[in-house]
C-alpha positions in Angstrom: -10.4 20.7 12.0 -10.9 19.2 15.2 -7.9 17.2 16.5 -9.2 15.1 19.2 -6.0 14.5 21.4 -4.5 14.2 24.9 -0.8 15.0 24.3 1.4 11.9 24.3 4.7 13.0 26.0 6.2 9.6 26.4 7.4 8.9 22.9 10.3 6.9 21.5 12.6 9.2 19.5 15.9 7.9 18.2 18.8 9.8 16.8 21.4 7.8 14.9 24.8 8.9 13.8 27.2 7.3 11.4 31.0 7.6 11.3 32.9 7.2 8.0 36.1 5.2 8.1 38.9 5.4 5.5 41.1 2.3 5.0 44.4 2.6 3.3 46.5 -0.5 2.2 50.1 -0.3 1.3 51.2 -1.9 -1.9 53.8 -4.6 -1.1 54.3 -5.6 -4.7 57.2 -3.2 -5.5 59.9 -5.1 -7.3 63.5 -4.5 -6.6 65.7 -3.0 -9.3 68.5 -5.1 -10.9 71.8 -4.9 -9.2 73.5 -3.8 -12.4 71.6 -0.4 -12.5 74.2 2.4 -12.7 74.8 5.0 -9.9 73.7 7.6 -12.4 70.3 6.1 -12.9 69.9 5.8 -9.1 70.8 9.5 -8.7 68.4 10.5 -11.5 65.7 8.4 -9.9 66.3 10.0 -6.5 66.1 13.4 -8.0 62.9 12.6 -9.8 61.4 11.2 -6.5 62.4 14.3 -4.6 60.7 16.6 -7.2 57.6 14.4 -7.1 57.6 14.6 -3.3 57.7 18.3 -3.4 54.8 18.5 -5.8 52.8 16.1 -3.8 53.5 18.0 -0.6 52.3 21.2 -2.3 49.2 19.5 -3.5 48.5 18.0 -0.1 48.8 21.4 1.6 46.4 22.9 -1.0 43.9 20.0 -0.5 44.1 20.5 3.3 43.4 24.2 2.9 40.5 23.5 0.6 39.0 20.9 3.1 39.4 23.4 6.0 37.7 26.2 4.0 34.9 23.7 3.0 34.5 22.6 6.7 34.3 26.2 7.9 31.7 27.0 5.2 29.7 23.9 6.1 29.8 24.7 9.8 28.6 28.3 9.1 25.7 26.9 7.0 24.7 24.3 9.7 24.5 27.1 12.3 22.0 29.0 10.3 18.8 27.1 11.2 15.7 29.1 10.1 12.7 28.7 12.4 9.3 28.2 10.8 6.8 31.0 11.6 3.8 29.4 13.3 0.2 30.7 13.6 -2.6 29.5 15.9 -5.7 29.1 13.7 -8.0 28.0 16.5 -8.0 27.1 20.2 -10.5 25.3 22.4 -10.6 23.8 25.9 -10.2 20.1 25.4 -10.6 19.2 29.1 -10.9 21.3 32.2 -7.1 21.8 32.2 -5.9 21.2 28.7 -6.2 23.4 25.7 -5.7 22.3 22.1 -5.0 24.5 19.1 -4.8 24.0 15.4 -1.8 25.5 13.7 -0.5 26.8 10.3 1.4 26.1 8.2 1.4 22.4 7.8 4.6 21.0 9.3 4.8 17.5 8.0 2.7 14.9 6.2 -0.7 16.1 4.7 -2.4 13.0 6.0 -1.4 13.5 9.7 -2.2 16.3 12.1 -0.2 19.0 13.8 -1.3 20.9 16.9 -0.3 23.0 19.9 -1.2 22.0 23.4 -1.3 24.1 26.6 -1.6 22.4 30.0 -1.8 23.9 33.4 -0.6 22.5 36.8 -0.5 23.9 40.3 3.2 24.4 41.3 2.8 22.6 44.7 2.4 19.2 43.2 3.8 19.2 39.7 4.1 15.4 39.4 0.5 14.7 40.3 -3.0 15.6 39.0 -2.5 19.1 40.5 -4.4 20.6 37.5 -7.5 20.5 39.8 -5.8 23.1 42.1 -4.5 25.4 39.3 -6.1 28.8 39.4 -6.1 30.6 36.1 -5.0 34.2 36.6 -4.3 37.2 34.4 -0.5 37.7 34.1 2.7 36.9 32.1 4.5 33.6 32.5 8.0 32.9 31.2 8.5 29.8 29.1 11.7 27.8 29.1 12.8 29.2 32.5 12.3 28.3 36.1 9.6 25.7 36.7 8.7 26.0 33.0 12.1 24.8 31.9 11.3 21.2 32.6 8.4 18.8 31.7 8.4 17.5 35.3 8.0 20.9 36.9 6.2 23.1 34.4 3.1 24.9 35.6 2.3 26.5 32.2 3.2 23.7 29.8 3.3 24.3 26.0 4.1 21.7 23.4 3.7 21.4 19.6 3.3 18.0 17.9 4.1 17.3 14.3 2.4 14.4 12.3 0.4 13.1 15.3 -1.0 9.6 14.6 -4.1 9.1 16.7 -4.3 5.4 16.1 -0.7 4.7 17.0 -0.5 7.4 19.6 2.8 8.7 18.2 4.2 11.8 16.5 7.2 12.3 14.2 8.4 15.5 16.1 7.8 17.3 19.3 8.6 20.9 20.2 9.0 22.6 23.6 9.7 26.2 24.5 13.4 27.3 24.6 12.2 30.8 25.5 9.1 33.0 25.4 6.1 34.4 27.3 2.6 33.1 27.8 0.5 36.2 28.4 -3.0 35.6 29.9 -5.1 38.8 29.4 -8.5 37.6 30.5 -10.1 34.8 32.5 -13.8 33.8 33.0 -14.3 33.7 36.7 -14.6 30.3 38.2 -13.5 28.5 35.0 -10.4 27.7 33.0 -11.7 29.7 30.1 -9.2 32.3 29.1 -7.7 34.5 26.4 -4.2 35.7 25.7 -1.1 35.5 23.5 1.9 33.2 23.1 5.3 34.4 22.0 7.8 31.7 22.0 10.7 29.9 20.3 9.9 26.2 20.2 12.8 23.8 19.6 12.6 20.1 18.5 13.0 17.8 21.5 13.0 14.2 22.4 12.0 12.7 25.8 14.8 11.2 27.8 13.4 7.9 29.0 15.6 8.0 32.2 15.0 11.5 33.5 11.7 12.1 31.8 12.8 15.5 30.6 12.6 17.0 27.1 16.1 17.2 25.6 16.8 19.5 22.6 17.7 17.6 19.4 21.1 18.8 18.2 20.6 20.7 14.9 16.8 20.0 15.2 14.0 22.1 13.7 12.5 25.1 15.4 9.3 27.1 15.4 8.5 30.7 16.3 5.2 32.2 17.5 4.9 36.0 17.7 2.1 37.1 20.0 -0.2 34.5 18.6 -3.7 34.9 20.2 -6.2 32.5 21.7 -9.7 33.1 23.2 -11.7 30.4 24.7 -14.0 32.6 26.8 -17.6 31.6 25.9 -20.0 34.5 25.5 -23.7 33.6 26.1 -25.8 34.0 23.0 -29.2 35.1 24.4 -30.1 38.2 22.4 -33.8 37.9 21.6 -34.2 34.6 23.4 -36.4 33.8 26.4 -35.6 30.2 27.0 -33.3 27.3 26.0 -29.5 26.9 26.3 -27.1 29.9 26.0 -24.3 28.0 24.3 -22.1 28.3 27.4 -23.6 25.7 29.7 -26.3 28.1 31.0 -29.8 29.1 30.0 -31.5 32.2 28.5 -34.3 33.9 30.4 -36.4 32.3 33.1 -37.0 29.1 31.2 -40.3 27.3 30.5 -42.9 26.1 32.9 -43.7 22.4 33.3 -45.9 21.1 30.5 -44.3 23.5 28.0 -41.1 23.5 26.0 -38.9 26.1 24.3 -39.5 26.5 20.6 -36.7 26.0 18.0 -35.6 29.7 17.8 -35.9 30.1 21.6 -38.3 33.0 21.4 -41.2 31.5 23.3 -42.5 28.5 25.4 -44.9 26.3 23.6 -47.1 23.2 24.5 -45.5 19.8 24.5 -45.6 18.1 21.1 -48.5 15.7 20.6 -47.7 12.1 19.6 -49.8 9.0 18.9 -49.2 5.3 19.0 -50.6 2.7 16.6 -50.4 0.0 19.3 -48.4 -1.6 22.1 -47.2 -5.2 22.1 -44.8 -7.6 23.7 -43.3 -11.0 23.2 -42.2 -13.7 25.7 -38.6 -12.9 25.0 -39.1 -9.2 25.7 -41.5 -9.4 28.6 -42.1 -7.3 30.7 -41.2 -4.7 28.1 -44.0 -3.5 25.8 -43.1 -1.6 22.6 -45.2 1.0 20.9 -45.1 2.2 17.3 -45.1 5.9 16.9 -47.1 7.4 14.0 -44.8 10.4 13.9 -41.0 10.7 13.6 -40.1 12.9 16.6 -36.4 13.5 15.7 -34.7 12.9 12.4 -36.6 11.8 9.3 -34.0 9.1 8.5 -34.0 7.4 11.8 -36.5 5.6 13.9 -37.7 6.4 17.5 -38.7 3.8 20.1 -41.5 4.0 22.6 -41.4 1.6 25.6 -43.7 0.7 28.5 -41.6 -1.3 31.0 -43.0 -3.1 34.1 -40.5 -3.7 36.8 -41.0 -6.1 39.7 -44.2 -7.8 40.7 -47.4 -6.4 39.1 -51.1 -6.6 39.9 -54.2 -5.2 38.2 -54.9 -1.6 39.0 -54.3 2.1 38.0 -50.9 3.6 38.8 -49.9 7.3 39.0 -46.7 8.0 37.0 -45.9 11.3 38.7 -45.5 10.2 42.3 -43.7 7.8 44.6 -41.3 5.3 43.0 -42.6 6.2 39.5 -41.2 9.7 39.7 -37.7 8.5 38.8 -36.4 5.9 36.4 -34.1 4.4 39.1 -37.1 3.3 41.1 -40.1 3.2 38.8 -42.4 0.1 38.7 -44.4 1.3 35.7 -42.0 3.1 33.4 -42.8 5.0 30.2 -39.8 5.9 27.9 -39.2 7.5 24.5 -35.9 7.2 22.8 -35.3 9.6 19.9 -33.3 8.3 17.0 -33.1 4.9 18.6 -31.9 3.3 15.4 -28.5 5.1 15.7 -25.6 3.9 17.7 -26.6 6.3 20.5 -30.0 7.9 20.8 -30.0 11.7 20.5 -32.4 12.2 23.5 -34.3 10.2 26.1 -37.7 11.2 27.5 -39.2 9.9 30.7 -42.7 10.2 32.3 -43.6 13.4 34.1 -47.3 12.7 34.6 -50.1 10.4 33.5 -51.5 7.0 34.5 -51.1 3.3 33.6 -54.0 0.9 34.0 -53.6 -2.9 34.1 -56.9 -4.5 33.5 -55.8 -8.1 33.2 -52.5 -9.9 33.3 -50.9 -13.4 33.2 -48.0 -14.0 35.5 -45.1 -16.2 34.8 -43.8 -19.0 37.0 -41.9 -16.5 39.1 -45.0 -14.4 39.7 -43.8 -11.6 37.3 -45.8 -10.0 34.6 -45.7 -11.9 31.3 -46.2 -10.8 27.7 -49.9 -11.5 28.1 -51.9 -8.6 29.6 -54.4 -5.9 28.9 -54.5 -2.3 29.8 -54.0 1.4 28.8 -52.0 4.6 29.4 -53.6 8.0 29.7 -52.6 11.7 29.7 -48.9 10.9 29.4 -46.4 13.7 29.5 -42.8 12.8 28.7 -39.9 15.2 29.4 -36.3 15.1 28.2 -34.0 13.7 30.9 -30.3 13.1 31.5 -28.9 10.2 33.5 -26.3 9.7 36.2 -26.1 6.0 36.4 -29.8 5.1 36.4 -31.0 8.2 38.2 -33.0 10.4 35.8 -33.0 14.3 36.0 -35.2 16.5 33.8 -33.3 18.7 31.4 -34.0 22.3 31.9 -35.9 23.7 28.9 -35.6 20.3 27.2 -38.2 18.9 24.8 -41.5 17.3 25.9 -44.2 15.1 24.4 -47.9 14.5 25.1 -49.8 11.2 24.5 -53.5 11.3 25.2 -54.1 7.6 25.3 -53.0 4.2 24.0 -54.1 0.7 24.9 -52.9 -2.8 24.5 -54.3 -6.3 24.6 -52.1 -9.3 24.3 -54.3 -11.7 26.3 -54.7 -15.2 24.9 -57.7 -15.6 22.6 -60.2 -18.0 24.1 
């Protein structure tokens, strides 16, 4: 279970104590005895009172001893806090400097999430974004001591959250290391990917809002991890593959040549997928965007795709090469051909942009600004579309991405005379 989280350290955690008070009121309603009571009666009463006082003193001493014994037993019980044994059931690199792990057993409510977070900071600038300077190295790092004894100075920072509420950004409990060792046994060169073990005693803490430090909660809960392993080093999966992604941000084999694409099982490069259009059209509200209807579903069977021919800037009749000059990139194209896979979803799964082909404008009607209107006539020929990624509006072909071929399609939205 993925627990999408950036650890919230600044939390409000209140501890309340109550003090019991005992109020005793004297009884002032004692009546005085009659003056005619005999001395004998007074003596007898005094003797009886003395005997009662002795019995009461004995009872009081016995009660005090019983209370003391009870308090000692209670103190002994309160000192015996049993820590929960914790296991790491999965760990992944959430960001370039933050690891997140799922844990077992469940610590709190079933409808909220628990997790372990490891964060790494360079020691030179512990209060800044010095994670960029941290170099992951094989070694053993003490937890709960030295720099790692404080939130403000820790370089290898480990925390456990209990009952994290993603919507509210809160948790019911937070744990930090009292002691332990973070052992890194392997690192993928040039990355923050690593493997190792954690042995630690984690104690419940709250964050002091003045100092910003994690303060142990008196009598709070605790957790123990005994050489719990993690391994986030990605191993490329390229056995039997000649193209396509390797699962670790790289590629298998030498990749495919232009005009071909990697097949689904990554065992060979195949020609681009043929597509056809049933027509291109535009409306005054959409101009100068022309939309095409695909006869095939190029992605998912339950979602629609969208084909677009977009004219940018001033246009004139003529034939235009889509592979050269301004038309070679989406950021500068004047005649732009695009295919959006699964366009009916909130975010399309892939975008394809022209790699080659031509656009011919036979006739067009310009609007009052001199721009192309929704009324024109023309065709597109020998179109090759390749999968692209975007940085802003700059398009870059995706290595071994998918591609499509369109032999020809035409449109005619000129007014009927």
